[in-house]
C-alpha positions as CSV (number, residue, x, y, z in Angstrom):
1,M,7.6,55.8,76.2
2,D,6.1,54.5,73.0
3,K,8.2,56.8,70.8
4,L,11.4,55.7,72.7
5,L,10.5,52.0,72.2
6,A,9.8,52.6,68.5
7,N,13.1,54.5,68.1
8,L,15.1,51.8,69.9
9,N,13.6,49.1,67.6
10,I,14.4,51.1,64.5
11,M,17.9,51.6,65.8
12,Y,18.3,47.9,66.4
13,T,17.5,47.1,62.8
14,K,19.5,50.1,61.5
15,I,22.6,49.1,63.4
16,H,22.3,45.5,62.1
17,N,22.2,47.0,58.6
18,F,25.4,48.9,59.2
19,H,26.9,45.8,60.9
20,Y,26.2,43.7,57.8
21,N,27.3,46.3,55.3
22,I,30.3,48.1,56.8
23,I,33.2,48.4,54.4
24,G,36.6,50.2,54.3
25,V,39.9,50.2,56.1
26,N,38.4,49.9,59.7
27,A,35.5,47.7,58.7
28,L,36.5,44.8,60.9
29,A,36.9,46.8,64.1
30,F,33.7,48.7,63.3
31,H,31.8,45.5,62.5
32,V,32.7,44.3,66.1
33,Q,31.7,47.6,67.7
34,L,28.3,47.6,65.9
35,E,27.6,44.1,67.3
36,G,28.0,45.5,70.7
37,E,25.6,48.4,69.8
38,Y,22.8,46.2,68.6
39,D,23.2,44.0,71.7
40,F,22.9,47.2,73.8
41,M,19.7,48.1,71.8
42,H,18.2,44.7,72.3
43,E,18.8,44.9,76.1
44,T,17.4,48.4,76.2
45,I,14.3,47.5,74.3
46,D,13.6,44.8,76.8
47,L,14.1,47.1,79.8
48,I,11.8,49.8,78.4
49,A,9.1,47.3,77.4
50,E,9.1,45.6,80.7
51,R,9.0,49.0,82.5
52,M,6.0,49.9,80.4
53,K,4.2,46.8,81.4
54,A,5.1,47.4,85.1
55,I,3.3,50.7,85.0
56,D,0.3,49.3,83.2
57,H,1.2,50.6,79.8
58,Y,0.9,48.2,76.9
59,P,4.1,48.5,74.8
60,K,3.7,48.6,71.0
61,A,5.2,45.5,69.3
62,S,4.8,45.7,65.6
63,L,7.0,47.1,62.9
64,K,4.0,49.0,61.5
65,E,3.5,50.8,64.8
66,Y,7.3,51.4,65.2
67,L,7.5,53.0,61.8
68,Q,4.5,55.3,62.6
69,L,5.9,56.4,66.0
70,S,9.6,56.6,65.3
71,T,11.4,59.9,64.8
72,I,14.5,58.0,63.7
73,K,14.6,57.0,60.1
74,E,15.6,53.8,58.5
75,V,18.5,53.7,56.0
76,E,18.9,51.9,52.7
77,S,20.5,48.4,52.7
78,K,23.8,49.2,51.0
79,D,27.6,49.4,51.7
80,Y,28.6,52.0,54.3
81,K,31.9,53.4,55.4
82,S,32.4,54.4,59.1
83,T,32.7,58.0,58.0
84,V,29.1,57.9,56.9
85,V,27.8,55.8,59.7
86,L,29.3,57.8,62.6
87,P,27.4,61.0,61.9
88,I,24.2,59.0,61.6
89,L,24.7,57.3,64.9
90,I,25.6,60.6,66.6
91,E,22.3,62.1,65.3
92,D,20.3,59.1,66.3
93,Y,21.8,58.7,69.8
94,N,21.1,62.4,70.4
95,E,17.5,61.7,69.4
96,L,17.3,58.8,71.9
97,I,18.7,61.0,74.7
98,N,16.1,63.7,73.8
99,N,13.4,61.0,74.0
100,I,14.5,60.0,77.5
101,E,14.6,63.7,78.6
102,E,11.0,64.1,77.3
103,I,9.8,61.1,79.3
104,R,11.5,62.3,82.5
105,R,9.2,65.3,82.6
106,T,6.2,63.2,83.7
107,A,7.8,59.9,84.7
108,D,7.7,58.3,88.2
109,G,10.9,57.9,90.2
110,V,11.5,54.2,89.3
111,T,11.1,54.9,85.6
112,C,13.5,57.8,85.8
113,S,16.0,55.4,87.6
114,V,15.7,52.9,84.7
115,L,16.2,55.7,82.2
116,D,19.3,57.0,84.1
117,G,21.3,53.9,83.3
118,I,20.2,53.9,79.7
119,Q,21.0,57.6,79.2
120,E,24.4,57.1,80.9
121,N,25.3,54.4,78.4
122,L,24.0,56.4,75.4
123,E,25.9,59.5,76.4
124,K,29.2,57.5,76.8
125,K,28.7,55.9,73.4
126,L,27.8,59.3,71.9
127,W,31.0,60.7,73.3
128,L,33.0,57.8,71.8
129,F,31.3,58.2,68.4
130,K,32.2,61.9,68.4
131,I,35.9,61.1,69.2
132,A,36.0,58.5,66.5
133,S,34.4,60.8,63.9
134,K,37.2,63.5,64.2
């Protein structure tokens, strides 16, 4: 679960970066959408960290550790159009879903239940990103 927590924290910052720096014709709508995405990441981070504590696993909580564990990469702070952001989000959300599926192989039932809701949300958002990118 450490890798998932690290990836979620990288995504939280990455989505803020996109939120701050989105430009183009649909920038206003996308700016609002990205706010919802980083709020979702924040809530998900908390769920995962609390579940880790509940099963006696100490969650990592430093940027240094997140960067070492994460398989999701940061992006440069610069202007982004939604046509650039959407493929990045699609790739990253797929990675988060893969992280969840890896955890399920050895997780207890309650952890799997927590992951179910997160995965359901990620898959819905992924579907919407794919529609928007066409």
